[in-house]
N, C-alpha and C positions, 0 to 999 in steps of 0.2 A: 504494500498499500503505498501511496506519496503521498505528501502531507504538504500543502502551500505555506503553512504558516508552523511556529511554534506551537504557537498556542495552539493551533488546530491538534499536532502529536500530541501536545501535552492532555488534552481534553481524551483522547484517544487511551493515553497509558496511564491515568491517574486513579484507575480503580485495579492495574493489576498490581503483581505481587514484586517484592524486590528480586526474588530470585527471576521473574518473567524479565523482568526489565534488564537485568542485568544478562541474562541470557540474550534479549534481542540486542544488546550494546556489541555484545561479543560477535555475533552473525554480522553484523554492520560491520565491523571489524575486518571480518576475516572476507567479504565481498570487495570492501575498497582495495586490500590487500592483494586480492589474486584475482579480481575481476577487472579489466583495463576497458572495460566498457560500459563499467557501474556510473550510475548517475549521481556524482557525488557532492552535489547541491541540494538535490533531497533527502541524501543520505545523512548529511549534516546538519539539515531542517529536521531531518528525526532523530537523530543524537541529540541535538538542544530540548527537545522536547521530553526523550526518557531522562534527563538530567535534572530537568525541572521535576518531572512525576516522582523520580525517586525522591527528591530536598524534599517535597510536600510530605512524602510517607515518612520518612526520617524525622523533621518536623512534628508529626501527629503522636509518634512514639515516644518522644523525649520531653511531650509534654504529658504523657501518661503516666512515663516510667519515675519510679520513685528515685529521690536525689537527697543526696546527704550536705547540707548547710554546715562545714566546720565552726562558721563565729555564731549562728545561733545555737549551733549544735541539736538540729533537727531534721528531720526528714518528710518533705513533702510531695503529694502527688500532685495533676493539674491543676485541682480544686481546691490546693491550698491547706487539705485535711492531713493530721498526722499520717504516717504511713506503718505497715505493720514490717518491723525487722525479721528478717529471714537467716537463715543458714546458722554457721555457730555464733549461739549469741552472745559466749563471754570473749569471741573476737571482735566482737560489731563496734565501732567508732561509739553505735547510742551507748552503748554499755559502759563503753568506758569512762564516758563522758558522764553518765549518772554514777557510776560505782563514786568518780571521785568529787562530784558536786553532794553527794549525799554524805561522805568524810569531811566535806569543810561546810555543811548544813547550809548548801544553797538550793533556790527551787529547781526543782525538774521539770521539763517542758511536759506534754503529753508521749510523745515519742519515747521520749528516756525514761519515765514511768512505766510503760510499757513493758521496754526493753529491761528495765530490774526487775519487774514481778515476775516476767517468764523467766529471767534466771533463777531467779529464789523457789520457782513451783518445779525446773528442773533439778535443781540440786536439795530441793529438801530432803528428798527420801536418802541423802547419800549418808557417807560416813560422818558428815559434820552434824547430824539430826540428833548425836547423843549431848553436843555442847549448846543448841541452840539454832534456832532455825533463821535467826534473822542476821547473821554474819553472812557478807558477801565474797563472793572469790574473787580473786583479784583477776582484773582482765589479762590476756592471755598475752600481749604486748607487755606488758607490766612484767609478769611472772618469766616470760623469754629471757627478759632484760636482765632480772634478779639472777637467774638460772647460769645466762652466759655470763655475767661480774663476777660468778663464785669460780668459774670455769678457767676464765684469766687469772685469775689471782693465785695459780696452782694447787699444788697439792693432789692426794691421789682423788680428789673430786674431779679434778681435770681431766684424769686418762680412766677413769671407771666407766660402770655402764650405769645409764639411765632407763627406768623404766616408768610408764604412766598405766599402770593394771590394778585392776580392782584389790583388797588385800585377801587373803588366802587362797588365792589362785592358782595352781602350779604352772608352769611355764616351761616348756624343754626350749633348753639352751643347748647348741651343738657343739661338744668339742673335738680336739686336733685328730685326726683318724690316720688308718695308713696309709701309705700311696699307692696309686695304681700298678698292676704288676702287669708286663709284656704277655702277650695271650699267643699262643698257637693257632691258627687257624684251624676252626672245624671242632676244636676243643672245648669243653664244658669248662664255666667259670664257678666256683664257688661264691654264693651271695653270702656279703658280711651286711653285719647286722652295725647297722652307726651308733657309736657311742655318744647317748643322750645324758646331760645332765637337766634334773627338773628342779626349779627353785619356787619358793611359795613364802611370798612377803606378808607378813603381821602387819595389822594397823597400831601405830603408837603417836602419842599425841606431842606435838610441839607446841609450847604456848608462850607467848611475848606479850608484858601489858608495857608500854610506855605514853609517857604523856608530854602534851604541848601545850604550850599558852594559849589563847581563846584568840589570838588577835591571827591565828593561822587561819581563820577562816579568811583575810584579806590576801591570802598568797595565790597565784594562780593555779589552775590544773597542770601546768607544765611545772612548776616550781614544786608543787607539794606531789607529784609524782616522782620526780628526781628522789626528794626526801623520800617518800615512802620505800623508793626500791632501794635506798641505801641501808634504810632501818631495816626492812626484810631479811636482805643479803648478810647484814652483820650478826641477826638473831638467828634467823633461821637456817639460812644454807650452810652459818659456821658449825649449827650443832650437828648438822647431817656430816659436816666433813670430819669432826670428830669422831662422830659415831663410826664412821668407815674405818677410822682406826682403832677406838678405845670401847666402842658400843660393849655393853656387857650382854645385850639379850635379854634382860628384864625390865619390862615398862619402856624400854627403848631399843635401839637396832644393834644389831650383831657386828662387833668389828673383826677385821683382819687378826688381830692380835688373840681374842678369846674364840672363834668363830671356827681358826683350824685349830684341829689337834696337833700338836707339834709334837714332834720325837727327834729322835737322831737319824732318822730317813730326809727329814725338810727343814733340820734347822743345827746351827754350829754354835760355839759359843769360842769367845776369846780372853786372854787373861789381863783386866783391868790395867797390870802394871804394863806391859809389852802393847797394848793398844792392837789396833787392827793391824795386819800384815799383808802382803801382798797373797799369800797361802791364803788368808782368810779368803780373799777375796774371790781368787780360784776357787776353792771349795764351796763358798754358798752357788757361784753361778753350778759347777756341776749336782748341785743337788736339784735344780729344776728337773720336773719330770718332764719327757721326751715328747715335743711338738709345742709346748708353750715357749720355749725362747725365740721363735718369730712372733714379734711383737712384746717383749718382757723389757722392765726399767727397772734400773733403781730406786728406793725411797728412801728417805733420811730427812732428820732435821739437819737445819741450817748448822748450826754449831756441828752436829757431827761429821758433816761434810767439811768444813775448814777448817776444824781442829784436829781429827784423826784420817780422813781420807785423802785430802787435797796434796799430803807432803808422800804418799805412799810410791813407791817407785817398783819399777818389774826387777827382774832378774839380770836385765841389760842395764840401769840404769833410768829406762825412759818412764815419767807420772804414767800412775795408772787412769787420772781423771784427767782429761782435753777439756777445756772451757769449747764453747758452740757458740759465740755471740753471733756468727752470721746467719744461723737458723732460728734466732731468739728461744733456742734452750739453754737450761743452765750448763749443761756439759753431757759429756760422757764418761762411764767406766767401760773399760774393754769392748768399747763400741756401742753398749747398751746407753740409754737416755737415762738422765737422773732427774728425779721429780723433787725436790723439797717440801716436806711436811713436818710442820713444828707441832702437830700434833704428835707423833712421834716420837717415843722417848729417846734422849740421847742418851746413843750407843749402841743404839738398835738399826741394823741395816736391814731393810724389808727387798728381795728380790723376786720376782713374778713379771706373770700377766696381768695387769689389773682389767683387762677386758671382761673377767671373771670375778670383778670385785662388784658390786651394782647397788645403787639406792632405789626407792621406788616412791614416787610422789603423786599419787592415785588422782587428787582432786585440787591441786594445787595448794595454794594458801588463799585463804580466809581470813577477812578482816572487817571487823566490828568496831562500831564508834559508839563512846558514852560521855555525855557530862552530869552524870548523876554524882561521881564519886569526889570529883575534883570543883562543885558548883562553888564551893565556898573560896575557894582559892582560884578561880576563872579558867579553871583548866581541863580541856578534854582528854579523854582516855580512849587510846587505839589499843584492841586484843588482836594480834595476828596469832593463828590457830591453823596446823597442818597437821595433816595425817600421811606419815612417814614409815619407814624401816629402811635398815641398812643389812646386808649379808653376802659373806662368799659363796660365791654359786659353785665353784668349783677349788676343794682344798688342796690337789692336787698342782693347782697353777703358780703355789706361793714357796718360795722356802725365805729362811731367816736367819740373819746374823746377830747374837748379842750377846754384851759382857757377862762372865761368869758371876755368877753370884757367889 
């Protein structure tokens, strides 16, 4: 069909779909490129009408689509009413805005109220129900920043494995298996059962209450989020980091020191008078079970590294520890990276594959606000609570060197 004007072409295609318009545009492009006798002028008019029809359809769609306004903190549809928030509610900008406004005591918009109510309903029957249903779960963006900050500060928590699974659910974790074998053509191959370790996390509470002045109401959301991130990292993630090493397993997570059964097959001692020797380091490496050395690392306190290990040399006089500033690592011992964790007792050196040490944070961190206890002093109390656990997944993945008692 030939059109005399762009307006005529627009009227013809204004009821078509985007797919139909794009298909016809591709056909016209192919005609222009392949047909030397094509009526270029007529086809250009039709292209113009197609373009106008497509813009008209997209404009109508944009008026109906919900759009979030970061300044007002509200979503609107084409009629100006609050639109429903879809997807992961805790990761939505509406919930994030509602979360911090609630902590600051600010009024919420209609959409923020809906997002906050939906988040409360979704988390009402979870692990936090034993401590109260009024607490709000920290937004995903803030929680990711807290975990990321904890990992960048070093320690075992920076190299261990993290889970976000319900408590008391057994999760299979694969362990190193043997290499494949050469095969004779036509011969049978025996099936090998993979070695699987199952880990089941319990639910232990981590609780922290901190008070700030009532003038916090005047803080911006960005400033308060930064402050809260620092506080949560300092209390919650620090507790998890300590539990990864020293947790007793009694109303708290299980650490590597208490969670692994230490014996002559996976631990060595040295005398305090002589300190750590080169032979002690090589003996420690030899204790690690086969298959775990790929990805293994040394872990010790800063004092142990620089007071006892830094000066050790091998039989040829070369230092055992080599700094590694290029890759932004602490350094390496016998080619294995070094992790500094000051929760490890001075004089103790751990060696193993920390991929098989894990912590579980199934529901993130919950925060609630109260003005009752600090009413007479003008203080606002904030309570952070998390359900977490720590546990070694595979005991044979670790070895230990410590001072003889």
